[in-house]
C-alpha positions as CSV (number, residue, x, y, z in Angstrom):
1,M,-94.5,32.3,-39.3
2,G,-90.9,32.1,-39.0
3,H,-89.1,31.0,-35.8
4,S,-86.5,33.3,-34.3
5,V,-83.1,31.8,-33.6
6,P,-81.7,32.7,-30.2
7,D,-78.4,34.4,-30.2
8,T,-75.6,32.0,-29.6
9,P,-72.8,33.4,-27.3
10,Q,-69.6,33.6,-29.3
11,T,-66.5,32.2,-27.6
12,D,-63.3,34.1,-28.2
13,P,-60.9,31.5,-29.7
14,A,-57.8,33.5,-28.8
15,P,-57.1,32.0,-25.3
16,F,-57.7,28.5,-26.5
17,L,-55.4,29.1,-29.5
18,E,-52.8,30.7,-27.2
19,R,-53.0,27.8,-24.7
20,S,-52.6,25.3,-27.7
21,S,-49.6,27.0,-29.0
22,L,-48.0,27.1,-25.5
23,V,-48.7,23.3,-25.0
24,A,-47.2,22.6,-28.5
25,M,-44.2,24.8,-27.8
26,G,-43.8,23.1,-24.4
27,L,-43.8,19.6,-26.1
28,S,-41.1,20.8,-28.6
29,A,-39.1,22.1,-25.6
30,L,-39.0,18.6,-24.2
31,G,-36.9,17.5,-27.2
32,I,-34.6,20.5,-27.6
33,V,-34.1,21.9,-24.1
34,F,-34.5,18.9,-21.6
35,G,-32.6,16.1,-23.3
36,D,-29.5,16.5,-21.1
37,I,-31.1,16.9,-17.7
38,G,-33.8,14.3,-18.8
39,T,-31.4,11.5,-19.3
40,S,-29.3,12.2,-16.1
41,P,-31.2,9.5,-14.1
42,L,-29.3,7.0,-16.3
43,Y,-26.0,7.4,-14.4
44,T,-26.5,10.0,-11.5
45,L,-27.7,7.8,-8.6
46,K,-25.3,5.0,-9.6
47,T,-22.4,7.4,-9.6
48,V,-23.3,9.0,-6.3
49,L,-23.8,5.7,-4.4
50,N,-20.5,4.5,-5.7
51,L,-18.8,7.6,-4.2
52,T,-20.3,6.7,-0.9
53,G,-18.2,3.8,-0.5
54,G,-19.3,0.3,0.6
55,A,-22.9,-1.0,1.0
56,P,-25.3,2.0,1.3
57,T,-27.2,2.3,4.5
58,P,-30.7,3.6,4.7
59,D,-29.4,7.0,6.2
60,I,-27.0,7.3,3.2
61,I,-29.7,6.5,0.6
62,L,-32.2,8.9,2.0
63,G,-29.6,11.5,2.4
64,V,-28.4,11.3,-1.1
65,L,-31.8,11.2,-2.5
66,S,-32.6,14.5,-0.4
67,L,-29.7,16.2,-1.8
68,I,-30.6,15.3,-5.5
69,I,-34.1,16.6,-5.0
70,W,-33.2,19.9,-3.3
71,T,-30.3,20.3,-5.8
72,L,-33.0,20.1,-8.5
73,I,-35.2,22.5,-6.6
74,I,-32.5,25.1,-5.8
75,V,-30.4,25.1,-8.9
76,T,-32.8,24.4,-11.7
77,S,-36.3,25.6,-10.4
78,V,-35.3,28.6,-8.5
79,K,-31.9,29.8,-9.9
80,Y,-32.6,29.0,-13.6
81,V,-36.2,28.6,-14.3
82,T,-37.3,31.4,-11.9
83,V,-34.5,33.9,-11.7
84,A,-32.1,33.6,-14.7
85,M,-34.8,33.1,-17.3
86,S,-36.3,36.6,-16.0
87,I,-33.0,38.2,-17.0
88,D,-32.8,38.1,-20.8
89,N,-31.0,40.0,-23.6
90,D,-33.9,40.8,-25.8
91,G,-35.3,37.3,-25.4
92,E,-32.0,35.5,-25.7
93,G,-30.3,33.7,-22.7
94,G,-27.2,32.0,-21.9
95,I,-23.8,33.2,-20.6
96,L,-22.7,35.0,-23.8
97,A,-26.0,36.9,-24.0
98,L,-25.8,37.7,-20.3
99,M,-22.3,38.9,-20.8
100,A,-23.4,41.1,-23.8
101,L,-26.3,42.5,-21.8
102,L,-23.9,43.9,-19.2
103,G,-22.6,46.4,-21.7
104,I,-19.2,45.1,-22.4
105,K,-18.9,47.0,-25.7
106,K,-19.8,50.4,-24.1
107,H,-17.6,50.0,-21.2
108,Q,-14.2,48.2,-20.8
109,R,-15.1,45.4,-18.4
110,P,-12.3,42.9,-18.7
111,A,-13.5,40.8,-15.6
112,I,-16.9,40.3,-17.1
113,V,-15.5,39.5,-20.3
114,A,-13.1,37.0,-18.8
115,V,-16.0,35.3,-16.8
116,G,-18.3,35.1,-19.7
117,L,-15.9,33.9,-22.3
118,F,-14.5,31.2,-20.1
119,G,-17.9,30.1,-19.1
120,A,-18.7,29.9,-22.8
121,A,-15.6,28.0,-23.5
122,L,-16.4,25.4,-20.9
123,I,-19.7,24.6,-22.6
124,Y,-17.6,23.2,-25.5
125,G,-16.0,20.8,-23.0
126,D,-19.6,19.7,-21.9
127,G,-20.6,19.4,-25.6
128,A,-18.0,16.8,-26.2
129,I,-18.5,14.7,-22.9
130,T,-22.4,14.8,-22.9
131,P,-22.9,12.6,-26.0
132,A,-20.3,10.1,-24.8
133,I,-21.5,9.6,-21.4
134,S,-25.2,9.6,-22.4
135,V,-25.0,7.2,-25.1
136,L,-22.6,4.8,-23.2
137,S,-25.1,4.9,-20.1
138,A,-28.0,4.0,-22.3
139,L,-26.2,1.0,-24.0
140,E,-24.9,-0.2,-20.7
141,G,-28.3,-1.6,-19.9
142,L,-27.3,-4.5,-22.2
143,N,-25.1,-5.7,-19.3
144,I,-28.3,-6.6,-17.6
145,A,-30.5,-7.5,-20.5
146,V,-28.0,-9.6,-22.7
147,P,-24.7,-10.0,-20.8
148,A,-23.1,-11.7,-23.8
149,L,-23.1,-8.5,-25.7
150,K,-21.1,-6.6,-23.2
151,T,-17.9,-6.4,-25.5
152,F,-20.1,-4.8,-28.2
153,I,-21.2,-1.7,-26.0
154,L,-18.3,0.4,-26.7
155,P,-18.1,-0.3,-30.5
156,A,-21.8,0.4,-30.7
157,A,-21.5,3.7,-28.8
158,V,-18.8,4.8,-31.2
159,A,-20.8,3.9,-34.1
160,I,-23.9,5.8,-32.8
161,L,-21.9,8.9,-32.1
162,V,-20.2,8.9,-35.5
163,A,-23.5,8.5,-37.2
164,L,-25.0,11.3,-35.0
165,F,-22.3,13.8,-36.0
166,A,-22.4,12.5,-39.7
167,I,-26.0,13.5,-40.2
168,Q,-25.7,17.1,-38.8
169,P,-25.2,18.6,-42.3
170,L,-28.8,17.4,-43.0
171,G,-30.2,19.7,-40.2
172,T,-32.6,18.8,-37.6
173,S,-35.8,20.4,-39.2
174,R,-37.2,17.0,-40.6
175,I,-36.5,14.9,-37.4
176,G,-37.1,17.7,-35.0
177,K,-40.8,17.2,-34.8
178,A,-40.3,13.8,-33.5
179,F,-38.0,14.9,-30.6
180,G,-40.7,16.3,-28.5
181,P,-43.0,13.2,-28.6
182,I,-40.1,10.8,-28.0
183,M,-38.9,12.7,-25.0
184,G,-42.5,13.0,-23.8
185,L,-42.7,9.2,-23.9
186,W,-39.3,9.0,-22.2
187,F,-40.5,11.3,-19.3
188,L,-43.7,9.4,-18.8
189,S,-41.9,6.1,-18.8
190,I,-39.4,7.2,-16.3
191,A,-42.1,8.5,-14.0
192,A,-44.1,5.3,-14.3
193,L,-41.0,3.2,-13.5
194,G,-40.3,5.6,-10.5
195,L,-43.9,5.2,-9.2
196,W,-43.5,1.5,-9.4
197,G,-40.3,1.6,-7.5
198,I,-41.7,3.9,-4.8
199,M,-44.6,1.4,-4.2
200,Q,-41.8,-1.1,-3.3
201,H,-40.6,1.1,-0.4
202,P,-43.0,4.2,0.1
203,A,-40.9,5.4,3.1
204,V,-38.4,6.6,0.5
205,L,-40.6,9.8,0.2
206,T,-39.3,11.0,3.6
207,A,-36.3,12.2,1.7
208,L,-38.3,15.2,0.6
209,N,-37.4,16.6,4.0
210,P,-34.2,18.6,3.3
211,L,-33.1,17.8,6.8
212,Y,-32.0,14.2,5.5
213,G,-29.7,15.8,3.1
214,L,-28.2,18.2,5.6
215,R,-27.7,15.5,8.2
216,Y,-25.8,13.5,5.7
217,L,-23.6,16.4,4.6
218,L,-22.7,17.2,8.2
219,S,-22.2,13.8,9.5
220,N,-20.1,12.2,6.9
221,G,-17.1,14.6,6.6
222,Y,-15.0,14.4,3.5
223,A,-16.9,11.7,1.9
224,S,-20.1,13.8,1.8
225,F,-18.2,16.6,0.1
226,V,-16.9,14.1,-2.6
227,V,-20.4,12.8,-3.0
228,L,-21.6,16.5,-3.9
229,G,-19.6,16.1,-7.2
230,G,-21.7,13.1,-8.1
231,V,-25.0,14.7,-6.8
232,F,-24.3,17.6,-9.2
233,L,-24.8,15.3,-12.3
234,C,-28.5,15.6,-11.8
235,V,-28.5,19.2,-12.9
236,T,-25.8,19.2,-15.6
237,G,-28.5,20.2,-18.2
238,A,-29.9,23.1,-16.3
239,E,-27.6,25.7,-18.1
240,A,-29.2,24.6,-21.4
241,L,-32.7,25.9,-20.1
242,Y,-31.2,29.4,-20.0
243,A,-29.1,29.2,-23.2
244,D,-32.0,27.8,-25.2
245,M,-34.5,30.3,-24.0
246,G,-34.4,32.2,-27.2
247,H,-35.7,29.3,-29.2
248,F,-39.0,29.1,-27.3
249,G,-39.4,31.9,-24.8
250,P,-39.6,31.4,-21.0
251,R,-43.3,30.4,-20.8
252,P,-43.1,26.9,-22.7
253,I,-39.9,26.0,-20.9
254,R,-41.3,26.7,-17.6
255,L,-44.5,25.0,-18.4
256,A,-42.6,21.7,-19.5
257,W,-40.3,21.8,-16.5
258,S,-43.0,22.3,-14.0
259,V,-45.7,19.9,-15.4
260,V,-43.5,17.0,-17.0
261,V,-39.8,17.2,-16.5
262,F,-39.4,18.0,-12.8
263,P,-42.1,15.5,-11.4
264,S,-40.7,12.8,-13.8
265,L,-37.1,13.3,-12.5
266,I,-38.1,13.3,-8.8
267,L,-40.3,10.2,-9.1
268,N,-37.5,8.3,-11.0
269,Y,-34.8,9.2,-8.5
270,A,-37.2,8.2,-5.6
271,G,-38.0,5.0,-7.3
272,Q,-34.4,4.1,-7.8
273,S,-33.6,4.9,-4.3
274,A,-36.7,2.8,-3.1
275,I,-35.5,-0.4,-4.8
276,V,-32.0,0.0,-3.3
277,L,-33.6,0.4,0.1
278,D,-35.5,-2.8,-0.7
279,G,-32.3,-4.5,-1.4
280,A,-31.5,-4.1,-5.1
281,S,-27.9,-4.5,-6.2
282,T,-26.0,-1.3,-6.8
283,A,-23.2,-3.2,-8.6
284,D,-24.6,-2.3,-12.1
285,N,-26.8,0.2,-13.4
286,I,-29.7,0.9,-10.9
287,F,-31.8,2.7,-13.4
288,Y,-32.5,-0.4,-15.5
289,R,-33.2,-2.4,-12.3
290,L,-36.5,-0.5,-12.2
291,C,-37.5,-1.9,-15.5
292,P,-39.6,-5.1,-15.7
293,E,-37.5,-7.8,-17.5
294,A,-39.8,-8.3,-20.5
295,L,-39.7,-4.4,-21.2
296,L,-35.9,-4.1,-20.8
297,I,-34.8,-4.3,-24.5
298,P,-37.5,-1.9,-25.8
299,F,-36.5,0.5,-22.8
300,I,-32.9,0.4,-23.8
301,V,-33.8,1.4,-27.3
302,L,-35.9,4.2,-26.0
303,A,-33.1,5.4,-23.6
304,T,-30.7,5.2,-26.5
305,L,-33.1,7.5,-28.6
306,A,-33.4,9.9,-25.6
307,T,-29.5,10.1,-25.3
308,I,-29.3,10.9,-28.9
309,I,-31.8,13.6,-28.7
310,A,-29.9,14.9,-25.6
311,S,-26.7,14.8,-27.6
312,Q,-28.4,16.5,-30.5
313,S,-29.5,19.3,-28.2
314,I,-25.8,19.9,-27.0
315,I,-24.5,20.0,-30.5
316,T,-27.2,22.5,-31.7
317,G,-26.4,24.6,-28.6
318,A,-22.7,24.5,-29.5
319,F,-23.6,25.8,-33.0
320,S,-25.7,28.6,-31.6
321,M,-23.0,29.6,-29.3
322,T,-20.5,29.6,-32.0
323,R,-22.5,32.0,-34.0
324,Q,-23.0,34.3,-31.0
325,A,-19.2,34.4,-30.3
326,I,-18.5,35.0,-34.1
327,Q,-21.1,37.9,-34.2
328,L,-19.4,39.4,-31.0
329,G,-16.2,39.3,-32.5
330,W,-14.6,36.5,-30.3
331,L,-14.2,33.8,-32.9
332,P,-13.0,33.8,-36.5
333,R,-15.7,33.8,-39.2
334,L,-16.8,30.2,-39.8
335,Q,-19.1,28.8,-42.6
336,I,-22.6,28.9,-41.0
337,T,-25.2,26.9,-43.0
338,Q,-28.9,27.6,-42.4
339,T,-30.6,24.2,-42.5
340,S,-34.1,25.4,-42.3
341,E,-36.0,28.4,-43.7
342,K,-38.5,28.3,-40.9
343,G,-36.2,28.1,-37.9
344,Y,-33.4,30.7,-37.4
345,G,-31.8,28.3,-34.8
346,Q,-31.5,25.5,-37.2
347,I,-27.9,26.0,-38.4
348,Y,-24.9,23.7,-39.0
349,V,-21.2,24.6,-38.3
350,G,-19.0,22.2,-40.0
351,V,-15.8,23.0,-38.3
352,I,-17.4,22.7,-34.8
353,N,-19.3,19.5,-35.7
354,W,-16.3,17.6,-36.8
355,L,-14.0,18.8,-34.1
356,L,-16.6,17.9,-31.5
357,M,-17.0,14.5,-33.2
358,I,-13.3,13.7,-33.0
359,V,-13.1,14.8,-29.5
360,T,-16.1,12.9,-28.3
361,V,-15.0,9.6,-30.0
362,C,-11.6,9.9,-28.4
363,L,-13.1,10.6,-25.0
364,T,-15.4,7.5,-25.5
365,L,-12.6,5.2,-26.4
366,F,-10.3,6.6,-23.8
367,F,-12.7,6.3,-20.8
368,G,-14.6,3.2,-22.1
369,K,-17.3,3.4,-19.4
370,S,-19.9,5.8,-18.3
371,D,-18.5,5.4,-14.7
372,N,-15.0,6.7,-15.8
373,L,-16.5,9.5,-17.9
374,A,-18.5,10.7,-14.8
375,A,-15.3,11.9,-13.2
376,A,-14.7,14.2,-16.3
377,Y,-18.2,15.3,-16.5
378,G,-19.6,18.0,-14.2
379,I,-16.6,20.3,-13.6
380,A,-17.3,22.1,-16.9
381,V,-20.9,22.7,-16.1
382,S,-20.3,23.6,-12.4
383,A,-17.7,26.2,-13.3
384,T,-20.0,27.7,-16.0
385,M,-22.9,27.7,-13.4
386,L,-20.7,29.5,-10.9
387,M,-19.7,32.1,-13.5
388,T,-23.4,32.6,-14.6
389,S,-24.2,33.3,-10.9
390,A,-21.5,36.0,-10.7
391,L,-23.0,37.7,-13.7
392,L,-26.5,37.4,-12.3
393,L,-25.4,39.2,-9.3
394,I,-24.2,42.2,-11.5
395,A,-27.4,42.0,-13.6
396,M,-29.5,42.1,-10.6
397,R,-27.8,45.3,-9.6
398,E,-27.5,47.0,-13.0
399,V,-30.6,45.6,-15.0
400,W,-33.1,45.2,-12.3
401,G,-31.8,47.9,-10.0
402,W,-32.0,45.8,-6.9
403,G,-30.3,47.0,-3.7
404,L,-27.0,45.3,-2.6
405,V,-28.6,43.4,0.3
406,V,-31.3,41.8,-1.7
407,S,-29.3,41.0,-4.9
408,G,-26.4,39.9,-2.7
409,S,-28.5,37.7,-0.5
410,I,-30.1,35.9,-3.6
411,A,-27.2,35.7,-5.8
412,G,-24.9,35.0,-2.9
413,A,-27.0,31.9,-2.1
414,F,-26.6,30.7,-5.7
415,L,-22.8,31.3,-5.5
416,C,-22.4,29.4,-2.3
417,V,-24.3,26.4,-3.8
418,D,-22.4,26.6,-7.1
419,A,-19.0,27.0,-5.4
420,S,-19.7,23.9,-3.3
421,F,-20.5,21.9,-6.3
422,F,-17.4,23.4,-8.2
423,L,-15.0,22.5,-5.4
424,A,-16.5,19.0,-5.0
425,N,-15.9,18.5,-8.8
426,L,-12.3,19.8,-8.6
427,V,-11.5,16.8,-6.6
428,K,-12.0,14.8,-9.9
429,V,-9.5,16.8,-11.8
430,A,-6.8,14.1,-11.8
431,D,-9.4,11.4,-12.6
432,G,-10.6,13.1,-15.9
433,G,-11.8,16.6,-14.8
434,Y,-8.6,17.9,-16.6
435,V,-10.2,17.1,-20.1
436,P,-13.0,19.7,-20.1
437,L,-10.7,22.3,-18.4
438,L,-8.1,21.7,-21.1
439,L,-10.7,22.0,-23.9
440,A,-12.0,25.2,-22.4
441,S,-8.5,26.7,-22.0
442,I,-7.8,26.1,-25.7
443,V,-11.1,27.6,-26.8
444,Y,-10.7,30.5,-24.4
445,G,-7.2,31.1,-25.8
446,V,-8.4,31.1,-29.4
447,M,-11.1,33.7,-28.5
448,L,-8.7,36.0,-26.9
449,I,-6.1,35.8,-29.7
450,W,-8.6,36.4,-32.2
451,H,-10.1,39.3,-30.6
452,R,-6.9,40.9,-29.8
453,G,-5.6,40.5,-33.3
454,S,-8.8,41.9,-34.8
455,T,-8.7,45.0,-32.5
456,T,-5.0,45.5,-33.5
457,V,-5.8,45.2,-37.1
458,A,-8.6,47.8,-36.7
459,Q,-6.2,50.1,-34.8
460,V,-3.5,50.0,-37.5
461,L,-5.9,50.6,-40.4
462,S,-7.4,53.7,-38.7
463,E,-4.0,55.2,-38.5
464,R,-3.9,55.3,-42.3
465,A,-7.1,57.0,-42.8
466,I,-7.3,60.0,-45.0
467,P,-10.0,62.8,-44.5
468,V,-12.7,62.5,-47.2
469,N,-12.4,66.3,-48.4
470,E,-8.6,65.7,-48.8
471,F,-9.1,62.5,-50.6
472,M,-11.9,63.8,-53.0
473,N,-9.7,66.8,-53.7
474,S,-6.8,64.6,-54.8
475,V,-9.1,62.7,-57.1
476,E,-10.0,65.9,-58.9
477,L,-6.5,67.2,-58.9
478,R,-5.1,64.1,-60.4
479,E,-7.9,63.7,-62.8
480,I,-8.9,60.3,-61.9
481,P,-11.7,59.1,-64.3
482,R,-15.1,58.6,-62.7
483,V,-16.9,55.5,-64.2
484,P,-20.7,54.7,-64.1
485,G,-22.1,52.5,-61.3
486,T,-21.8,52.2,-57.6
487,A,-18.9,50.9,-55.7
488,V,-19.5,49.5,-52.2
489,F,-16.5,49.4,-50.0
490,L,-16.6,47.3,-46.8
491,T,-14.6,48.8,-44.0
492,R,-13.8,48.6,-40.3
493,T,-12.9,52.4,-40.0
494,L,-15.2,54.8,-38.2
495,S,-14.6,57.9,-40.1
496,D,-12.5,59.3,-43.1
497,T,-11.7,57.5,-46.2
498,P,-11.1,53.9,-45.7
499,P,-7.6,52.4,-46.9
500,V,-9.5,50.0,-49.4
501,V,-10.8,53.1,-51.3
502,V,-7.4,54.5,-51.5
503,W,-5.8,51.3,-52.6
504,H,-8.6,51.0,-55.2
505,V,-7.8,54.2,-56.8
506,K,-4.1,53.6,-56.5
507,H,-4.1,50.3,-58.4
508,N,-7.1,50.9,-60.8
509,K,-6.7,54.5,-61.6
510,S,-10.4,55.1,-61.6
511,L,-13.4,55.7,-59.3
512,H,-17.1,55.0,-59.6
513,N,-19.6,57.9,-59.7
514,H,-21.5,56.6,-56.7
515,L,-19.4,55.6,-53.5
516,F,-20.9,53.6,-50.7
517,V,-18.7,53.0,-47.8
518,L,-20.2,50.5,-45.4
519,R,-19.2,49.5,-41.8
520,V,-21.1,46.6,-40.2
521,V,-21.4,46.7,-36.5
522,I,-22.6,43.8,-34.4
523,E,-24.4,45.0,-31.3
524,S,-24.5,43.3,-27.9
525,I,-28.3,42.6,-28.4
526,P,-29.7,39.7,-30.4
527,W,-32.0,41.6,-32.9
528,I,-32.1,45.1,-34.4
529,K,-35.3,46.6,-35.6
530,T,-35.3,47.1,-39.4
531,S,-36.2,50.8,-38.8
532,E,-33.0,51.2,-36.7
533,R,-30.7,49.2,-39.0
534,L,-29.1,52.0,-41.1
535,A,-27.4,55.2,-40.2
536,T,-26.4,57.0,-43.4
537,I,-24.6,60.3,-44.0
538,E,-23.5,61.9,-47.3
539,V,-19.9,63.0,-46.5
540,A,-19.4,64.3,-50.2
541,P,-21.6,64.5,-53.3
542,N,-22.7,60.9,-54.0
543,F,-20.3,59.6,-51.3
544,W,-22.3,57.9,-48.7
545,R,-20.9,56.6,-45.4
546,V,-23.2,54.0,-43.9
547,T,-23.2,52.2,-40.5
548,A,-25.4,48.9,-40.5
549,R,-26.2,47.6,-37.2
550,Y,-27.0,43.8,-36.6
551,G,-27.8,41.8,-33.5
552,F,-25.5,39.0,-32.6
553,M,-28.2,36.4,-33.5
554,E,-28.7,37.9,-37.0
555,R,-27.0,37.2,-40.4
556,P,-25.9,40.2,-42.2
557,D,-27.3,40.4,-45.7
558,I,-25.6,43.2,-47.6
559,P,-27.6,43.1,-50.9
560,A,-30.8,43.4,-48.9
561,L,-29.2,46.4,-47.1
562,L,-28.5,48.2,-50.3
563,R,-32.2,48.0,-51.2
564,Q,-33.2,49.4,-47.8
565,A,-30.6,52.2,-48.2
566,R,-32.1,53.1,-51.6
567,E,-35.4,53.5,-50.1
568,Q,-34.0,56.0,-47.5
569,G,-32.7,58.1,-50.2
570,C,-29.2,57.0,-51.2
571,S,-28.7,57.4,-54.9
572,L,-27.5,54.1,-55.9
573,D,-28.6,51.2,-58.3
574,P,-28.6,48.0,-56.3
575,D,-28.5,46.1,-59.6
576,D,-25.3,47.9,-60.8
577,V,-23.1,47.4,-57.8
578,T,-19.4,46.3,-57.6
579,Y,-18.2,45.3,-54.0
580,Y,-14.7,45.9,-53.0
581,V,-13.3,44.0,-50.0
582,A,-9.8,43.7,-48.7
583,R,-8.0,40.5,-48.2
584,E,-5.5,41.1,-45.5
585,T,-2.1,39.4,-45.3
586,I,-1.0,39.6,-41.6
587,I,2.8,40.2,-41.1
588,H,4.9,41.0,-38.0
589,R,5.8,44.6,-37.2
590,A,9.5,45.0,-37.6
591,D,9.8,47.6,-34.7
592,G,8.8,45.0,-32.2
593,K,5.9,47.1,-30.9
594,G,3.1,44.8,-32.0
595,L,1.8,41.5,-30.9
596,A,4.2,38.8,-29.7
597,K,5.5,36.7,-32.5
598,W,3.7,33.6,-31.5
599,E,0.5,35.5,-31.0
600,E,0.8,37.2,-34.5
601,T,1.4,33.8,-36.1
602,L,-1.7,32.1,-34.5
603,F,-3.9,35.1,-35.4
604,A,-2.5,35.1,-39.1
605,A,-3.4,31.4,-39.3
606,M,-6.8,32.0,-38.1
607,E,-7.3,34.9,-40.6
608,R,-6.1,32.8,-43.4
609,N,-8.6,30.0,-42.6
610,A,-11.6,32.1,-41.7
611,V,-14.5,32.4,-43.9
612,H,-14.0,35.4,-46.2
613,V,-15.9,38.5,-45.6
614,S,-17.8,38.2,-49.0
615,D,-19.2,34.9,-48.0
616,F,-20.0,36.0,-44.5
617,F,-21.9,39.0,-45.7
618,S,-23.7,37.1,-48.5
619,L,-22.1,39.1,-51.3
620,P,-22.8,38.0,-54.9
621,R,-19.6,36.3,-55.9
622,D,-19.6,37.6,-59.5
623,S,-19.7,41.2,-58.3
624,V,-16.9,41.1,-55.7
625,V,-13.4,42.6,-56.3
626,E,-10.8,41.6,-53.8
627,I,-7.8,44.0,-53.0
628,G,-4.9,42.4,-51.2
629,R,-3.0,44.3,-48.6
630,Q,-0.4,43.6,-45.9
631,V,-1.1,44.7,-42.3
632,A,1.8,44.7,-39.8
633,I,0.6,43.9,-36.3
C-alpha cells in the first residue's frame, strides 16, 4: 500500500529574488554613486580643524563634529535621498533632467534655463577637482607611513590620474563589477576604524546633539562662518546621488545610503574627532591616525583604490551629463562611444575625457597638496546645490502641486542651508575658488553660444521653405526625372519643403520616386515609448513627412526608424535608401542683423568641429550624400 505524500507549501520566490536584486544593485551603487562622498573623510575634518585656527578645544571639536553630522542629515538624507530623488524626470535625476522636467521647451523660461545650465556647467569644475583632491589625499598617508617618500607623492598622483583618464576608452564594464565590493570593503573599514577611535573617547558621541553645532556657530563669529566652507566638504558627493539615480533607481541608492554609507561616515568622523579629543596631532592627516601602524600601507592602497573609483564615478557622470546636454541642444554633437552593450550609461566621450585630464593634471601640479585644493573645492558643488534647491521649489509647486506655504517652507529651509554654505565657500574665491567658477563660465558660454547659433540657423532655414504643393508642381512642370528608390532627407524645418530637397533637385536635376523627409526631435524626457516614436503624414503622393521623437537619454538610430516607418504603412524599401544631409558653412550676415561677429565666429568653429549628423544618427556611410550650403547668421 502506497504512502501518501503530504502537500508541501510552495514559497513564492519573487519577494526573495526582488530583495536579492535590490541588495545586488545597492552593492553596485556603492561603487558608482557613493565614491565621492565616501572618500570625503580623507580630508574633511583635517581641513575644518585647520580653519578653526590654533589648537582645537573640546568645544570646537564637538561643535565641528556636530555640524558635520547634521549637514549629512539635512543635505544628503533629507534633501537629496528623501525629497530630490522623489522628483524625477521619467526615472532620471540631476539638475539638467530637473530643468527639462519643468517644461523649458514648451514655455520660454530663461531664468530656469540659466539656473539649470550654470549648475550643470559647475559640475564640470567639480569633475576636474575631485580626482585631484581625492588621489592626493589618499597618497598623503605616505607622509605618516614612509616620510622619506614625501617628494614622490605629487608625481605618483599625476601618474595615477593620467593612467585613470588613459583607460577610459576601454569602458568601465569589465572593472565595474569590482567597484561595489571594493567600496563595500572601504566603508566597512572606515566604520571599524571609527568605532576604534570612539572607544578611545566615547564622550565624542554627545556631538549627535545639534545644540553643539549651533552653539559653535553662534559663539565664534566670523571664524565659524569660514569653517562652514570646510564642513561642506563632507557632502560634496551628494549631488551625484540625484544625478546617478537613472542608473539604479531610488530604492538601491536609498538602501545603500541608509544601511552602509551614512552609518560608516558618521562613525568615521566621530572616530577622528575622538582621537583628537584624546590628544592626537592635527598637524598631518587625522584620518590615517586612526589606522594601526601595521595596517597603514595596506590602508593607503585601499584608500587610493577608493579615490580612483570616486574619480571614475565623477568622470562617468560628466560623460552622461554631456550626452544629456547634446540631446537637449545645448552642446555641439560630440563623438559618443558605447562601451558596453548591457549598460546604456557605459559611454565614453573622448573630447570631454582629455580636456578633463589636462585640467585635472594642471590643477594637481599647480596646487600640489590636498589642503591647497580644498580651497578650490566646494564652491562649484555648493552653487549647484543652491540652484538645485531653487528648481526643487518650482517642481514642488508645479509637479507635485504643493501649496506655496508647504513648498516654500521645505525648499526655503534647503535654500537657507545651501546659501550659507555657498557664501562660506565664496570666501575661498581668491585662494582657488575662482578655478571652478572660471571653468563653469567657459562651459556655460559654450552652451549659450551653441544654442543661440543653432536656433538662428533653424530660423534662417525656415524662411527659405517652399510649400510642398508648389514644389511638386514645379518638379512636374520642369519635367524633373523621377528615379527608383527612396531618398531620406534630414531637416530641421517644421513644415513645407526643406531647403536640402530643393538644393538636391537644383544640383542633381532628378528626384527619387519615394521621398521621406525626417525631422528628429529630442524631447525633455529621458525615454520615449516605441509606440509614440513616429508621427507620419503623406503630404503628397509617396512624399512622407515624418517627425521622430527621442528622449534626451536615447541614441537616435535612423535605419531602425525606417524599418518602423515601413511597418506603419510608409511605402519605402529600407534596403534601397539614399540619405541626403546638409553640411552647412556658417557665414556672417552682411546686413549686420545677425549674431555678433565674435559670436558667429565661435559658433562656426564649433559647427565645423562637431560630429557630423550622419555619424550622430548612425547612418550607413556608403549611403550618405552630403549637400553643401552656406547659411548667413
